[in-house]
PDB file of N, CA, C and O in Angstrom:
ATOM      1  N   MET A   1     -10.927 -10.408  25.795  1.00  0.00           N
ATOM      2  CA  MET A   1     -11.508 -10.204  24.487  1.00  0.00           C
ATOM      3  C   MET A   1     -10.394  -9.819  23.513  1.00  0.00           C
ATOM      4  O   MET A   1      -9.607  -8.912  23.784  1.00  0.00           O
ATOM      5  N   THR A   2     -10.336 -10.508  22.392  1.00  0.00           N
ATOM      6  CA  THR A   2      -9.343 -10.212  21.370  1.00  0.00           C
ATOM      7  C   THR A   2     -10.038  -9.564  20.185  1.00  0.00           C
ATOM      8  O   THR A   2     -11.059 -10.059  19.708  1.00  0.00           O
ATOM      9  N   LEU A   3      -9.487  -8.464  19.716  1.00  0.00           N
ATOM     10  CA  LEU A   3     -10.051  -7.767  18.562  1.00  0.00           C
ATOM     11  C   LEU A   3      -9.179  -8.004  17.346  1.00  0.00           C
ATOM     12  O   LEU A   3      -7.951  -7.997  17.437  1.00  0.00           O
ATOM     13  N   ASP A   4      -9.819  -8.212  16.210  1.00  0.00           N
ATOM     14  CA  ASP A   4      -9.095  -8.338  14.945  1.00  0.00           C
ATOM     15  C   ASP A   4      -9.209  -6.991  14.245  1.00  0.00           C
ATOM     16  O   ASP A   4     -10.165  -6.752  13.506  1.00  0.00           O
ATOM     17  N   LEU A   5      -8.247  -6.121  14.472  1.00  0.00           N
ATOM     18  CA  LEU A   5      -8.287  -4.770  13.914  1.00  0.00           C
ATOM     19  C   LEU A   5      -7.562  -4.729  12.584  1.00  0.00           C
ATOM     20  O   LEU A   5      -6.464  -5.268  12.444  1.00  0.00           O
ATOM     21  N   ARG A   6      -8.180  -4.090  11.618  1.00  0.00           N
ATOM     22  CA  ARG A   6      -7.573  -3.923  10.299  1.00  0.00           C
ATOM     23  C   ARG A   6      -7.591  -2.447   9.942  1.00  0.00           C
ATOM     24  O   ARG A   6      -8.546  -1.728  10.237  1.00  0.00           O
ATOM     25  N   LEU A   7      -6.529  -2.019   9.309  1.00  0.00           N
ATOM     26  CA  LEU A   7      -6.420  -0.621   8.903  1.00  0.00           C
ATOM     27  C   LEU A   7      -7.036  -0.448   7.527  1.00  0.00           C
ATOM     28  O   LEU A   7      -6.581  -1.048   6.553  1.00  0.00           O
ATOM     29  N   ALA A   8      -8.073   0.373   7.451  1.00  0.00           N
ATOM     30  CA  ALA A   8      -8.722   0.646   6.169  1.00  0.00           C
ATOM     31  C   ALA A   8      -7.862   1.602   5.353  1.00  0.00           C
ATOM     32  O   ALA A   8      -7.181   2.458   5.918  1.00  0.00           O
ATOM     33  N   PRO A   9      -7.886   1.465   4.026  1.00  0.00           N
ATOM     34  CA  PRO A   9      -7.134   2.407   3.193  1.00  0.00           C
ATOM     35  C   PRO A   9      -7.805   3.775   3.204  1.00  0.00           C
ATOM     36  O   PRO A   9      -9.020   3.882   3.038  1.00  0.00           O
ATOM     37  N   MET A  10      -7.006   4.814   3.400  1.00  0.00           N
ATOM     38  CA  MET A  10      -7.525   6.181   3.398  1.00  0.00           C
ATOM     39  C   MET A  10      -6.555   7.055   2.616  1.00  0.00           C
ATOM     40  O   MET A  10      -5.392   7.198   2.995  1.00  0.00           O
ATOM     41  N   ALA A  11      -7.036   7.634   1.530  1.00  0.00           N
ATOM     42  CA  ALA A  11      -6.191   8.485   0.695  1.00  0.00           C
ATOM     43  C   ALA A  11      -5.649   9.643   1.522  1.00  0.00           C
ATOM     44  O   ALA A  11      -6.382  10.272   2.285  1.00  0.00           O
ATOM     45  N   ALA A  12      -4.373   9.913   1.364  1.00  0.00           N
ATOM     46  CA  ALA A  12      -3.670  11.008   2.038  1.00  0.00           C
ATOM     47  C   ALA A  12      -3.586  10.818   3.554  1.00  0.00           C
ATOM     48  O   ALA A  12      -3.271  11.764   4.276  1.00  0.00           O
ATOM     49  N   VAL A  13      -3.862   9.617   4.039  1.00  0.00           N
ATOM     50  CA  VAL A  13      -3.781   9.351   5.475  1.00  0.00           C
ATOM     51  C   VAL A  13      -2.892   8.147   5.769  1.00  0.00           C
ATOM     52  O   VAL A  13      -2.002   8.230   6.616  1.00  0.00           O
ATOM     53  N   THR A  14      -3.119   7.041   5.089  1.00  0.00           N
ATOM     54  CA  THR A  14      -2.426   5.801   5.452  1.00  0.00           C
ATOM     55  C   THR A  14      -1.042   5.697   4.811  1.00  0.00           C
ATOM     56  O   THR A  14      -0.745   4.756   4.076  1.00  0.00           O
ATOM     57  N   ASN A  15      -0.208   6.690   5.110  1.00  0.00           N
ATOM     58  CA  ASN A  15       1.182   6.632   4.643  1.00  0.00           C
ATOM     59  C   ASN A  15       1.985   5.726   5.578  1.00  0.00           C
ATOM     60  O   ASN A  15       1.465   5.244   6.584  1.00  0.00           O
ATOM     61  N   ALA A  16       3.233   5.504   5.244  1.00  0.00           N
ATOM     62  CA  ALA A  16       4.055   4.555   6.000  1.00  0.00           C
ATOM     63  C   ALA A  16       4.146   4.888   7.495  1.00  0.00           C
ATOM     64  O   ALA A  16       3.944   3.988   8.311  1.00  0.00           O
ATOM     65  N   PRO A  17       4.437   6.128   7.896  1.00  0.00           N
ATOM     66  CA  PRO A  17       4.503   6.410   9.337  1.00  0.00           C
ATOM     67  C   PRO A  17       3.168   6.173  10.049  1.00  0.00           C
ATOM     68  O   PRO A  17       3.146   5.657  11.167  1.00  0.00           O
ATOM     69  N   PHE A  18       2.062   6.544   9.412  1.00  0.00           N
ATOM     70  CA  PHE A  18       0.745   6.322  10.014  1.00  0.00           C
ATOM     71  C   PHE A  18       0.480   4.832  10.181  1.00  0.00           C
ATOM     72  O   PHE A  18      -0.045   4.400  11.207  1.00  0.00           O
ATOM     73  N   ARG A  19       0.846   4.048   9.168  1.00  0.00           N
ATOM     74  CA  ARG A  19       0.632   2.602   9.252  1.00  0.00           C
ATOM     75  C   ARG A  19       1.421   1.998  10.409  1.00  0.00           C
ATOM     76  O   ARG A  19       0.931   1.095  11.088  1.00  0.00           O
ATOM     77  N   LEU A  20       2.635   2.488  10.636  1.00  0.00           N
ATOM     78  CA  LEU A  20       3.426   1.971  11.755  1.00  0.00           C
ATOM     79  C   LEU A  20       2.777   2.295  13.095  1.00  0.00           C
ATOM     80  O   LEU A  20       2.773   1.460  14.000  1.00  0.00           O
ATOM     81  N   VAL A  21       2.233   3.488  13.228  1.00  0.00           N
ATOM     82  CA  VAL A  21       1.522   3.852  14.457  1.00  0.00           C
ATOM     83  C   VAL A  21       0.308   2.943  14.634  1.00  0.00           C
ATOM     84  O   VAL A  21       0.043   2.466  15.738  1.00  0.00           O
ATOM     85  N   ALA A  22      -0.429   2.703  13.547  1.00  0.00           N
ATOM     86  CA  ALA A  22      -1.587   1.813  13.622  1.00  0.00           C
ATOM     87  C   ALA A  22      -1.162   0.416  14.056  1.00  0.00           C
ATOM     88  O   ALA A  22      -1.841  -0.220  14.863  1.00  0.00           O
ATOM     89  N   ARG A  23      -0.050  -0.060  13.528  1.00  0.00           N
ATOM     90  CA  ARG A  23       0.452  -1.392  13.911  1.00  0.00           C
ATOM     91  C   ARG A  23       0.783  -1.414  15.399  1.00  0.00           C
ATOM     92  O   ARG A  23       0.448  -2.372  16.097  1.00  0.00           O
ATOM     93  N   GLU A  24       1.441  -0.357  15.888  1.00  0.00           N
ATOM     94  CA  GLU A  24       1.787  -0.288  17.312  1.00  0.00           C
ATOM     95  C   GLU A  24       0.543  -0.277  18.196  1.00  0.00           C
ATOM     96  O   GLU A  24       0.590  -0.701  19.351  1.00  0.00           O
ATOM     97  N   CYS A  25      -0.573   0.212  17.642  1.00  0.00           N
ATOM     98  CA  CYS A  25      -1.835   0.261  18.392  1.00  0.00           C
ATOM     99  C   CYS A  25      -2.656  -1.012  18.228  1.00  0.00           C
ATOM    100  O   CYS A  25      -3.777  -1.096  18.730  1.00  0.00           O
ATOM    101  N   GLY A  26      -2.105  -2.001  17.530  1.00  0.00           N
ATOM    102  CA  GLY A  26      -2.773  -3.290  17.444  1.00  0.00           C
ATOM    103  C   GLY A  26      -3.409  -3.638  16.122  1.00  0.00           C
ATOM    104  O   GLY A  26      -4.066  -4.674  16.018  1.00  0.00           O
ATOM    105  N   ALA A  27      -3.240  -2.812  15.108  1.00  0.00           N
ATOM    106  CA  ALA A  27      -3.824  -3.136  13.800  1.00  0.00           C
ATOM    107  C   ALA A  27      -3.154  -4.378  13.232  1.00  0.00           C
ATOM    108  O   ALA A  27      -1.946  -4.566  13.377  1.00  0.00           O
ATOM    109  N   GLY A  28      -3.937  -5.209  12.595  1.00  0.00           N
ATOM    110  CA  GLY A  28      -3.422  -6.408  11.939  1.00  0.00           C
ATOM    111  C   GLY A  28      -2.911  -6.052  10.558  1.00  0.00           C
ATOM    112  O   GLY A  28      -2.083  -5.152  10.416  1.00  0.00           O
ATOM    113  N   PRO A  29      -3.396  -6.748   9.535  1.00  0.00           N
ATOM    114  CA  PRO A  29      -2.941  -6.453   8.173  1.00  0.00           C
ATOM    115  C   PRO A  29      -3.153  -4.977   7.819  1.00  0.00           C
ATOM    116  O   PRO A  29      -4.210  -4.404   8.083  1.00  0.00           O
ATOM    117  N   LEU A  30      -2.140  -4.390   7.226  1.00  0.00           N
ATOM    118  CA  LEU A  30      -2.186  -2.979   6.847  1.00  0.00           C
ATOM    119  C   LEU A  30      -2.493  -2.844   5.365  1.00  0.00           C
ATOM    120  O   LEU A  30      -2.296  -3.780   4.590  1.00  0.00           O
ATOM    121  N   THR A  31      -2.978  -1.670   4.977  1.00  0.00           N
ATOM    122  CA  THR A  31      -3.300  -1.384   3.582  1.00  0.00           C
ATOM    123  C   THR A  31      -2.689  -0.044   3.202  1.00  0.00           C
ATOM    124  O   THR A  31      -2.728   0.913   3.975  1.00  0.00           O
ATOM    125  N   SER A  32      -2.126   0.010   2.005  1.00  0.00           N
ATOM    126  CA  SER A  32      -1.533   1.255   1.513  1.00  0.00           C
ATOM    127  C   SER A  32      -2.619   2.258   1.142  1.00  0.00           C
ATOM    128  O   SER A  32      -3.809   1.946   1.124  1.00  0.00           O
ATOM    129  N   GLU A  33      -2.168   3.462   0.848  1.00  0.00           N
ATOM    130  CA  GLU A  33      -3.069   4.424   0.226  1.00  0.00           C
ATOM    131  C   GLU A  33      -3.412   3.914  -1.171  1.00  0.00           C
ATOM    132  O   GLU A  33      -2.760   3.002  -1.680  1.00  0.00           O
ATOM    133  N   GLU A  34      -4.429   4.500  -1.784  1.00  0.00           N
ATOM    134  CA  GLU A  34      -4.807   4.119  -3.144  1.00  0.00           C
ATOM    135  C   GLU A  34      -3.676   4.493  -4.104  1.00  0.00           C
ATOM    136  O   GLU A  34      -3.195   5.626  -4.099  1.00  0.00           O
ATOM    137  N   ILE A  35      -3.263   3.532  -4.921  1.00  0.00           N
ATOM    138  CA  ILE A  35      -2.143   3.736  -5.836  1.00  0.00           C
ATOM    139  C   ILE A  35      -2.644   3.673  -7.271  1.00  0.00           C
ATOM    140  O   ILE A  35      -3.149   2.642  -7.716  1.00  0.00           O
ATOM    141  N   ASP A  36      -2.501   4.782  -7.995  1.00  0.00           N
ATOM    142  CA  ASP A  36      -2.904   4.834  -9.401  1.00  0.00           C
ATOM    143  C   ASP A  36      -1.877   4.060 -10.223  1.00  0.00           C
ATOM    144  O   ASP A  36      -0.702   4.427 -10.266  1.00  0.00           O
ATOM    145  N   VAL A  37      -2.324   2.993 -10.873  1.00  0.00           N
ATOM    146  CA  VAL A  37      -1.382   2.115 -11.572  1.00  0.00           C
ATOM    147  C   VAL A  37      -0.719   2.789 -12.765  1.00  0.00           C
ATOM    148  O   VAL A  37       0.440   2.498 -13.062  1.00  0.00           O
ATOM    149  N   ARG A  38      -1.417   3.675 -13.451  1.00  0.00           N
ATOM    150  CA  ARG A  38      -0.795   4.369 -14.590  1.00  0.00           C
ATOM    151  C   ARG A  38       0.360   5.244 -14.112  1.00  0.00           C
ATOM    152  O   ARG A  38       1.422   5.274 -14.732  1.00  0.00           O
ATOM    153  N   ALA A  39       0.147   5.952 -13.009  1.00  0.00           N
ATOM    154  CA  ALA A  39       1.209   6.794 -12.462  1.00  0.00           C
ATOM    155  C   ALA A  39       2.367   5.941 -11.952  1.00  0.00           C
ATOM    156  O   ALA A  39       3.529   6.325 -12.089  1.00  0.00           O
ATOM    157  N   LEU A  40       2.057   4.797 -11.372  1.00  0.00           N
ATOM    158  CA  LEU A  40       3.108   3.896 -10.885  1.00  0.00           C
ATOM    159  C   LEU A  40       3.967   3.386 -12.032  1.00  0.00           C
ATOM    160  O   LEU A  40       5.195   3.434 -11.966  1.00  0.00           O
ATOM    161  N   VAL A  41       3.318   2.898 -13.080  1.00  0.00           N
ATOM    162  CA  VAL A  41       4.053   2.352 -14.229  1.00  0.00           C
ATOM    163  C   VAL A  41       4.845   3.453 -14.936  1.00  0.00           C
ATOM    164  O   VAL A  41       5.910   3.193 -15.494  1.00  0.00           O
ATOM    165  N   ALA A  42       4.322   4.686 -14.911  1.00  0.00           N
ATOM    166  CA  ALA A  42       5.022   5.811 -15.537  1.00  0.00           C
ATOM    167  C   ALA A  42       6.204   6.295 -14.695  1.00  0.00           C
ATOM    168  O   ALA A  42       7.011   7.097 -15.165  1.00  0.00           O
ATOM    169  N   GLY A  43       6.311   5.812 -13.452  1.00  0.00           N
ATOM    170  CA  GLY A  43       7.429   6.209 -12.605  1.00  0.00           C
ATOM    171  C   GLY A  43       7.236   7.518 -11.874  1.00  0.00           C
ATOM    172  O   GLY A  43       8.214   8.155 -11.483  1.00  0.00           O
ATOM    173  N   ASN A  44       5.985   7.939 -11.678  1.00  0.00           N
ATOM    174  CA  ASN A  44       5.688   9.178 -10.973  1.00  0.00           C
ATOM    175  C   ASN A  44       6.274   9.127  -9.557  1.00  0.00           C
ATOM    176  O   ASN A  44       5.998   8.195  -8.802  1.00  0.00           O
ATOM    177  N   ALA A  45       7.078  10.126  -9.204  1.00  0.00           N
ATOM    178  CA  ALA A  45       7.801  10.120  -7.928  1.00  0.00           C
ATOM    179  C   ALA A  45       6.863  10.070  -6.727  1.00  0.00           C
ATOM    180  O   ALA A  45       7.108   9.316  -5.785  1.00  0.00           O
ATOM    181  N   ARG A  46       5.793  10.861  -6.747  1.00  0.00           N
ATOM    182  CA  ARG A  46       4.858  10.865  -5.613  1.00  0.00           C
ATOM    183  C   ARG A  46       4.192   9.502  -5.466  1.00  0.00           C
ATOM    184  O   ARG A  46       4.019   9.006  -4.353  1.00  0.00           O
ATOM    185  N   THR A  47       3.825   8.908  -6.579  1.00  0.00           N
ATOM    186  CA  THR A  47       3.182   7.597  -6.540  1.00  0.00           C
ATOM    187  C   THR A  47       4.154   6.536  -6.040  1.00  0.00           C
ATOM    188  O   THR A  47       3.778   5.668  -5.252  1.00  0.00           O
ATOM    189  N   LEU A  48       5.393   6.603  -6.489  1.00  0.00           N
ATOM    190  CA  LEU A  48       6.393   5.652  -6.002  1.00  0.00           C
ATOM    191  C   LEU A  48       6.582   5.774  -4.491  1.00  0.00           C
ATOM    192  O   LEU A  48       6.805   4.772  -3.811  1.00  0.00           O
ATOM    193  N   GLU A  49       6.495   6.989  -3.967  1.00  0.00           N
ATOM    194  CA  GLU A  49       6.609   7.193  -2.520  1.00  0.00           C
ATOM    195  C   GLU A  49       5.460   6.497  -1.782  1.00  0.00           C
ATOM    196  O   GLU A  49       5.649   5.993  -0.675  1.00  0.00           O
ATOM    197  N   LEU A  50       4.273   6.468  -2.391  1.00  0.00           N
ATOM    198  CA  LEU A  50       3.129   5.792  -1.767  1.00  0.00           C
ATOM    199  C   LEU A  50       3.358   4.293  -1.618  1.00  0.00           C
ATOM    200  O   LEU A  50       2.730   3.647  -0.780  1.00  0.00           O
ATOM    201  N   THR A  51       4.248   3.746  -2.421  1.00  0.00           N
ATOM    202  CA  THR A  51       4.498   2.303  -2.382  1.00  0.00           C
ATOM    203  C   THR A  51       5.599   1.924  -1.392  1.00  0.00           C
ATOM    204  O   THR A  51       5.890   0.741  -1.211  1.00  0.00           O
ATOM    205  N   ARG A  52       6.203   2.909  -0.760  1.00  0.00           N
ATOM    206  CA  ARG A  52       7.291   2.639   0.188  1.00  0.00           C
ATOM    207  C   ARG A  52       6.758   1.854   1.386  1.00  0.00           C
ATOM    208  O   ARG A  52       5.764   2.244   1.999  1.00  0.00           O
ATOM    209  N   VAL A  53       7.417   0.760   1.710  1.00  0.00           N
ATOM    210  CA  VAL A  53       7.037  -0.082   2.845  1.00  0.00           C
ATOM    211  C   VAL A  53       8.201  -0.103   3.825  1.00  0.00           C
ATOM    212  O   VAL A  53       9.326  -0.448   3.463  1.00  0.00           O
ATOM    213  N   LEU A  54       7.921   0.268   5.059  1.00  0.00           N
ATOM    214  CA  LEU A  54       8.956   0.309   6.094  1.00  0.00           C
ATOM    215  C   LEU A  54       9.042  -1.034   6.821  1.00  0.00           C
ATOM    216  O   LEU A  54       8.082  -1.805   6.822  1.00  0.00           O
ATOM    217  N   PRO A  55      10.191  -1.314   7.438  1.00  0.00           N
ATOM    218  CA  PRO A  55      10.287  -2.531   8.246  1.00  0.00           C
ATOM    219  C   PRO A  55       9.191  -2.515   9.321  1.00  0.00           C
ATOM    220  O   PRO A  55       8.935  -1.479   9.934  1.00  0.00           O
ATOM    221  N   GLY A  56       8.573  -3.621   9.537  1.00  0.00           N
ATOM    222  CA  GLY A  56       7.513  -3.714  10.537  1.00  0.00           C
ATOM    223  C   GLY A  56       6.114  -3.536   9.985  1.00  0.00           C
ATOM    224  O   GLY A  56       5.141  -3.654  10.730  1.00  0.00           O
ATOM    225  N   GLU A  57       5.989  -3.254   8.688  1.00  0.00           N
ATOM    226  CA  GLU A  57       4.659  -3.048   8.100  1.00  0.00           C
ATOM    227  C   GLU A  57       4.037  -4.310   7.513  1.00  0.00           C
ATOM    228  O   GLU A  57       2.852  -4.316   7.180  1.00  0.00           O
ATOM    229  N   ARG A  58       4.810  -5.362   7.385  1.00  0.00           N
ATOM    230  CA  ARG A  58       4.275  -6.564   6.745  1.00  0.00           C
ATOM    231  C   ARG A  58       3.506  -7.407   7.747  1.00  0.00           C
ATOM    232  O   ARG A  58       3.917  -7.478   8.905  1.00  0.00           O
ATOM    233  N   PRO A  59       2.417  -8.047   7.361  1.00  0.00           N
ATOM    234  CA  PRO A  59       1.880  -8.086   6.005  1.00  0.00           C
ATOM    235  C   PRO A  59       1.173  -6.779   5.652  1.00  0.00           C
ATOM    236  O   PRO A  59       0.589  -6.119   6.511  1.00  0.00           O
ATOM    237  N   ILE A  60       1.238  -6.427   4.384  1.00  0.00           N
ATOM    238  CA  ILE A  60       0.594  -5.216   3.882  1.00  0.00           C
ATOM    239  C   ILE A  60      -0.036  -5.507   2.527  1.00  0.00           C
ATOM    240  O   ILE A  60       0.513  -6.250   1.713  1.00  0.00           O
ATOM    241  N   ALA A  61      -1.194  -4.906   2.305  1.00  0.00           N
ATOM    242  CA  ALA A  61      -1.872  -5.008   1.011  1.00  0.00           C
ATOM    243  C   ALA A  61      -1.722  -3.674   0.292  1.00  0.00           C
ATOM    244  O   ALA A  61      -1.830  -2.614   0.909  1.00  0.00           O
ATOM    245  N   MET A  62      -1.477  -3.729  -0.993  1.00  0.00           N
ATOM    246  CA  MET A  62      -1.397  -2.518  -1.802  1.00  0.00           C
ATOM    247  C   MET A  62      -2.727  -2.346  -2.530  1.00  0.00           C
ATOM    248  O   MET A  62      -3.171  -3.238  -3.254  1.00  0.00           O
ATOM    249  N   GLN A  63      -3.354  -1.193  -2.330  1.00  0.00           N
ATOM    250  CA  GLN A  63      -4.634  -0.924  -2.981  1.00  0.00           C
ATOM    251  C   GLN A  63      -4.359  -0.265  -4.330  1.00  0.00           C
ATOM    252  O   GLN A  63      -3.853   0.856  -4.386  1.00  0.00           O
ATOM    253  N   LEU A  64      -4.690  -0.959  -5.408  1.00  0.00           N
ATOM    254  CA  LEU A  64      -4.414  -0.461  -6.755  1.00  0.00           C
ATOM    255  C   LEU A  64      -5.676   0.089  -7.396  1.00  0.00           C
ATOM    256  O   LEU A  64      -6.758  -0.483  -7.267  1.00  0.00           O
ATOM    257  N   LEU A  65      -5.519   1.214  -8.092  1.00  0.00           N
ATOM    258  CA  LEU A  65      -6.611   1.868  -8.803  1.00  0.00           C
ATOM    259  C   LEU A  65      -6.296   1.851 -10.286  1.00  0.00           C
ATOM    260  O   LEU A  65      -5.256   2.352 -10.711  1.00  0.00           O
ATOM    261  N   GLY A  66      -7.189   1.279 -11.069  1.00  0.00           N
ATOM    262  CA  GLY A  66      -6.989   1.251 -12.509  1.00  0.00           C
ATOM    263  C   GLY A  66      -8.069   0.446 -13.191  1.00  0.00           C
ATOM    264  O   GLY A  66      -8.816  -0.285 -12.540  1.00  0.00           O
ATOM    265  N   ALA A  67      -8.153   0.579 -14.508  1.00  0.00           N
ATOM    266  CA  ALA A  67      -9.171  -0.133 -15.278  1.00  0.00           C
ATOM    267  C   ALA A  67      -8.570  -1.029 -16.351  1.00  0.00           C
ATOM    268  O   ALA A  67      -9.232  -1.947 -16.835  1.00  0.00           O
ATOM    269  N   ASP A  68      -7.333  -0.770 -16.724  1.00  0.00           N
ATOM    270  CA  ASP A  68      -6.688  -1.545 -17.790  1.00  0.00           C
ATOM    271  C   ASP A  68      -6.005  -2.767 -17.174  1.00  0.00           C
ATOM    272  O   ASP A  68      -5.059  -2.617 -16.400  1.00  0.00           O
ATOM    273  N   PRO A  69      -6.471  -3.977 -17.506  1.00  0.00           N
ATOM    274  CA  PRO A  69      -5.899  -5.181 -16.901  1.00  0.00           C
ATOM    275  C   PRO A  69      -4.394  -5.319 -17.128  1.00  0.00           C
ATOM    276  O   PRO A  69      -3.680  -5.806 -16.252  1.00  0.00           O
ATOM    277  N   ASP A  70      -3.916  -4.903 -18.277  1.00  0.00           N
ATOM    278  CA  ASP A  70      -2.486  -5.017 -18.564  1.00  0.00           C
ATOM    279  C   ASP A  70      -1.661  -4.088 -17.677  1.00  0.00           C
ATOM    280  O   ASP A  70      -0.599  -4.471 -17.187  1.00  0.00           O
ATOM    281  N   VAL A  71      -2.153  -2.874 -17.474  1.00  0.00           N
ATOM    282  CA  VAL A  71      -1.438  -1.918 -16.622  1.00  0.00           C
ATOM    283  C   VAL A  71      -1.521  -2.364 -15.162  1.00  0.00           C
ATOM    284  O   VAL A  71      -0.543  -2.257 -14.422  1.00  0.00           O
ATOM    285  N   LEU A  72      -2.687  -2.864 -14.746  1.00  0.00           N
ATOM    286  CA  LEU A  72      -2.820  -3.396 -13.388  1.00  0.00           C
ATOM    287  C   LEU A  72      -1.831  -4.538 -13.151  1.00  0.00           C
ATOM    288  O   LEU A  72      -1.177  -4.594 -12.110  1.00  0.00           O
ATOM    289  N   ALA A  73      -1.728  -5.438 -14.116  1.00  0.00           N
ATOM    290  CA  ALA A  73      -0.811  -6.572 -13.986  1.00  0.00           C
ATOM    291  C   ALA A  73       0.638  -6.099 -13.910  1.00  0.00           C
ATOM    292  O   ALA A  73       1.416  -6.613 -13.106  1.00  0.00           O
ATOM    293  N   GLU A  74       1.003  -5.131 -14.734  1.00  0.00           N
ATOM    294  CA  GLU A  74       2.375  -4.613 -14.713  1.00  0.00           C
ATOM    295  C   GLU A  74       2.675  -3.943 -13.372  1.00  0.00           C
ATOM    296  O   GLU A  74       3.755  -4.129 -12.811  1.00  0.00           O
ATOM    297  N   ALA A  75       1.726  -3.170 -12.863  1.00  0.00           N
ATOM    298  CA  ALA A  75       1.920  -2.526 -11.563  1.00  0.00           C
ATOM    299  C   ALA A  75       2.089  -3.572 -10.467  1.00  0.00           C
ATOM    300  O   ALA A  75       2.952  -3.431  -9.601  1.00  0.00           O
ATOM    301  N   ALA A  76       1.274  -4.611 -10.499  1.00  0.00           N
ATOM    302  CA  ALA A  76       1.379  -5.681  -9.499  1.00  0.00           C
ATOM    303  C   ALA A  76       2.733  -6.373  -9.590  1.00  0.00           C
ATOM    304  O   ALA A  76       3.344  -6.676  -8.565  1.00  0.00           O
ATOM    305  N   ARG A  77       3.203  -6.623 -10.796  1.00  0.00           N
ATOM    306  CA  ARG A  77       4.524  -7.243 -10.974  1.00  0.00           C
ATOM    307  C   ARG A  77       5.622  -6.370 -10.372  1.00  0.00           C
ATOM    308  O   ARG A  77       6.519  -6.866  -9.691  1.00  0.00           O
ATOM    309  N   ARG A  78       5.540  -5.074 -10.629  1.00  0.00           N
ATOM    310  CA  ARG A  78       6.563  -4.157 -10.111  1.00  0.00           C
ATOM    311  C   ARG A  78       6.538  -4.098  -8.586  1.00  0.00           C
ATOM    312  O   ARG A  78       7.585  -4.091  -7.940  1.00  0.00           O
ATOM    313  N   LEU A  79       5.339  -4.056  -8.021  1.00  0.00           N
ATOM    314  CA  LEU A  79       5.233  -4.015  -6.564  1.00  0.00           C
ATOM    315  C   LEU A  79       5.752  -5.307  -5.940  1.00  0.00           C
ATOM    316  O   LEU A  79       6.446  -5.280  -4.924  1.00  0.00           O
ATOM    317  N   GLU A  80       5.416  -6.421  -6.549  1.00  0.00           N
ATOM    318  CA  GLU A  80       5.899  -7.708  -6.040  1.00  0.00           C
ATOM    319  C   GLU A  80       7.425  -7.787  -6.129  1.00  0.00           C
ATOM    320  O   GLU A  80       8.078  -8.256  -5.197  1.00  0.00           O
ATOM    321  N   ALA A  81       7.986  -7.332  -7.239  1.00  0.00           N
ATOM    322  CA  ALA A  81       9.442  -7.344  -7.409  1.00  0.00           C
ATOM    323  C   ALA A  81      10.133  -6.437  -6.389  1.00  0.00           C
ATOM    324  O   ALA A  81      11.271  -6.688  -5.991  1.00  0.00           O
ATOM    325  N   ALA A  82       9.430  -5.381  -5.973  1.00  0.00           N
ATOM    326  CA  ALA A  82       9.986  -4.449  -4.994  1.00  0.00           C
ATOM    327  C   ALA A  82       9.802  -4.947  -3.557  1.00  0.00           C
ATOM    328  O   ALA A  82      10.277  -4.317  -2.612  1.00  0.00           O
ATOM    329  N   GLY A  83       9.112  -6.078  -3.400  1.00  0.00           N
ATOM    330  CA  GLY A  83       8.957  -6.658  -2.072  1.00  0.00           C
ATOM    331  C   GLY A  83       7.647  -6.381  -1.382  1.00  0.00           C
ATOM    332  O   GLY A  83       7.488  -6.702  -0.205  1.00  0.00           O
ATOM    333  N   ALA A  84       6.709  -5.794  -2.085  1.00  0.00           N
ATOM    334  CA  ALA A  84       5.405  -5.502  -1.472  1.00  0.00           C
ATOM    335  C   ALA A  84       4.545  -6.743  -1.417  1.00  0.00           C
ATOM    336  O   ALA A  84       3.414  -6.690  -0.934  1.00  0.00           O
TER     337      ALA A  84
END
């Protein structure tokens, strides 16, 4: 029996080390913690840390939180440029 396991996003839980452990336990695509796009675009250090992706985590989805389409788009551009 083959299971298709996916890691659900969990605030304050699914950080990079946790995601790697989940991958080692068989999780498929990984998901980041919830990332506030306004804080990301503003360069908030804690938020930038949430976007850190370690070797072995790909493929990974970044969960973005926001309501302004322009800010969401800018955050997505920045994450893509950073390799997410």
